[in-house]
C-alpha positions as CSV (number, residue, x, y, z in Angstrom):
1,M,-4.1,56.9,175.7
2,S,-3.0,56.8,179.3
3,L,-5.0,59.3,181.8
4,S,-1.9,61.8,181.9
5,N,-2.0,61.4,178.0
6,L,-5.9,62.3,177.8
7,L,-5.4,64.6,180.5
8,T,-2.7,66.7,178.3
9,N,-4.7,66.3,175.1
10,L,-7.7,67.9,177.0
11,L,-5.6,71.1,178.0
12,S,-3.5,71.2,174.1
13,D,-7.6,71.4,172.9
14,G,-8.2,74.1,175.2
15,E,-5.5,75.9,173.8
16,R,-6.1,75.1,170.6
17,F,-9.9,76.2,171.2
18,L,-9.0,79.5,172.6
19,N,-6.7,80.3,169.5
20,L,-9.9,79.7,167.4
21,A,-11.3,82.1,169.4
22,R,-9.1,84.8,169.0
23,N,-9.0,84.0,165.4
24,C,-12.9,84.6,165.1
25,D,-12.5,87.6,167.4
26,R,-10.6,89.6,165.0
27,E,-13.1,88.1,162.5
28,G,-16.0,89.6,163.9
29,L,-17.5,86.0,164.1
30,E,-19.1,86.5,167.6
31,E,-21.5,83.6,167.3
32,L,-18.6,81.0,166.5
33,K,-16.6,82.7,169.3
34,L,-18.3,82.1,171.7
35,S,-18.9,78.7,171.2
36,Y,-14.8,78.3,171.2
37,C,-14.7,79.9,174.4
38,R,-17.3,77.8,175.7
39,A,-15.0,75.0,174.5
40,V,-12.0,76.3,176.8
41,F,-14.1,76.0,179.8
42,F,-15.3,72.5,179.2
43,T,-11.9,71.2,178.1
44,S,-9.5,73.3,180.6
45,W,-12.0,72.7,183.4
46,S,-12.0,68.8,182.2
47,A,-8.2,68.5,182.3
48,L,-8.0,70.3,186.0
49,E,-10.7,67.8,187.2
50,G,-9.0,64.8,185.6
51,W,-5.8,65.8,187.6
52,I,-7.6,66.4,190.4
53,K,-9.4,62.9,190.5
54,Y,-5.4,61.6,189.0
55,I,-3.8,62.9,192.0
56,S,-6.5,61.6,194.7
57,Y,-6.2,58.0,193.3
58,S,-2.8,57.9,193.3
59,F,-2.5,59.2,196.7
60,M,-4.8,57.2,198.5
61,N,-3.3,53.8,197.1
62,I,0.3,54.9,198.1
63,Q,-1.0,56.5,201.2
64,S,-1.3,54.5,204.7
65,D,-2.1,56.8,207.1
66,I,-5.0,59.1,205.2
67,S,-8.4,58.2,207.2
68,L,-11.5,56.4,206.1
69,F,-13.1,59.5,205.6
70,E,-10.3,61.0,203.7
71,K,-10.6,58.3,201.6
72,A,-14.0,58.6,200.9
73,F,-13.7,61.9,199.9
74,L,-10.8,61.6,197.5
75,M,-13.1,58.8,196.0
76,E,-15.9,60.6,196.2
77,K,-18.0,58.3,197.9
78,R,-20.8,58.4,200.6
79,I,-20.2,57.0,204.1
80,E,-22.8,55.6,205.8
81,I,-23.0,53.4,209.3
82,N,-23.9,49.9,208.8
83,E,-26.5,47.7,210.8
84,N,-23.5,46.7,213.3
85,G,-22.8,50.1,213.7
86,E,-19.6,50.0,211.4
87,I,-18.7,53.0,209.6
88,E,-18.4,52.1,205.7
89,I,-17.4,53.8,202.4
90,Q,-20.6,52.9,200.2
91,Q,-20.9,52.7,196.6
92,S,-22.7,55.6,195.9
93,D,-21.4,59.1,194.7
94,I,-21.1,62.3,196.5
95,F,-19.9,65.3,195.0
96,Y,-17.4,68.1,196.2
97,P,-16.7,70.9,194.8
98,T,-13.5,71.1,192.2
99,L,-12.0,74.1,194.8
100,K,-12.6,71.9,197.9
101,K,-10.5,68.8,196.5
102,I,-7.8,71.4,195.4
103,Q,-7.1,72.9,198.3
104,Y,-7.2,69.3,200.8
105,I,-4.9,68.2,198.0
106,F,-2.3,71.1,198.1
107,L,-3.1,71.2,202.1
108,K,-2.5,67.4,202.1
109,I,-0.1,66.0,200.1
110,G,1.9,69.2,198.6
111,Q,1.7,71.0,202.3
112,Y,1.1,74.3,200.2
113,D,-1.7,76.8,201.2
114,L,-3.1,77.5,197.8
115,K,-5.9,79.5,199.3
116,H,-3.6,82.1,201.9
117,E,-0.4,81.1,199.7
118,N,-1.6,82.3,196.0
119,S,-4.7,84.1,196.9
120,D,-4.7,85.3,193.6
121,L,-4.7,82.4,191.8
122,W,-7.0,81.1,194.2
123,R,-9.4,84.1,193.3
124,R,-9.1,83.5,190.1
125,L,-9.9,80.2,190.2
126,Y,-12.9,80.4,192.0
127,E,-13.8,82.8,189.4
128,I,-14.1,80.4,186.7
129,Q,-15.6,77.5,188.8
130,R,-18.7,80.4,189.5
131,K,-18.1,80.9,185.6
132,R,-17.9,77.1,184.6
133,N,-20.9,76.6,187.0
134,E,-23.3,79.0,185.2
135,I,-22.2,77.7,181.7
136,V,-22.9,74.0,182.7
137,H,-25.6,74.0,185.2
138,P,-27.8,77.6,183.7
139,N,-30.8,79.4,185.4
140,T,-33.4,80.7,184.0
141,R,-32.5,84.8,182.9
142,E,-33.3,87.1,181.0
143,E,-29.7,88.2,178.8
144,D,-27.6,85.5,177.5
145,L,-24.3,84.1,179.3
146,V,-21.4,86.0,177.8
147,I,-18.2,84.7,177.9
148,N,-15.4,86.9,175.8
149,Y,-11.9,85.9,174.3
150,D,-10.2,87.6,177.2
151,Y,-12.0,85.6,180.0
152,A,-11.3,82.7,178.2
153,A,-7.8,83.2,178.2
154,I,-7.9,83.8,182.0
155,C,-9.8,80.5,182.7
156,Y,-7.4,78.6,180.1
157,N,-3.7,80.4,182.0
158,T,-5.3,80.4,185.3
159,I,-6.1,76.2,185.1
160,K,-2.3,75.9,183.0
161,E,-1.0,77.5,186.0
162,T,-2.6,75.6,188.6
163,I,-2.1,72.3,187.0
164,N,1.5,73.3,186.9
165,L,1.7,74.3,190.6
166,L,-0.1,70.6,191.4
167,I,2.6,69.0,189.8
168,E,5.6,70.9,190.8
169,K,3.9,70.6,194.6
170,I,2.6,67.0,194.9
171,Y,5.3,65.4,192.3
172,H,8.3,68.3,192.5
173,E,9.1,68.4,189.3
């Protein structure tokens, strides 16, 4: 299976989980609905991160005028100075927030300032990233994290819109 097929399948999975969550919502199956809503966040966000990584590596391999720092950022690798005083990309990973990578890719590759030209989409992405981080990295809290069907639908639709905009701006399709 190719990477683009996997990413497309992840987005399709997100849609399938969203439909299952809607059915559970209609039938009053709250616990199962919550499971499907979380699955929407996991699969949809994974598809978005996969597209970002795919674009990053594609761009890095065809673009000759990017700096060592930009290459390290795109590869999510650390930069260090060796004993000869030369800057090198290390094998150790450093992870940057997905929204920083998205903004960089839109600006550098797509010549599009998502944060300012489509502030509503940016705001929704920011909120989805925050909620996704609450799910994946839970803090100790008194009450359970609540994700309803409407919020899962916003997540799925926003990520799908972002991926389509990335494809349009980067690949001009």
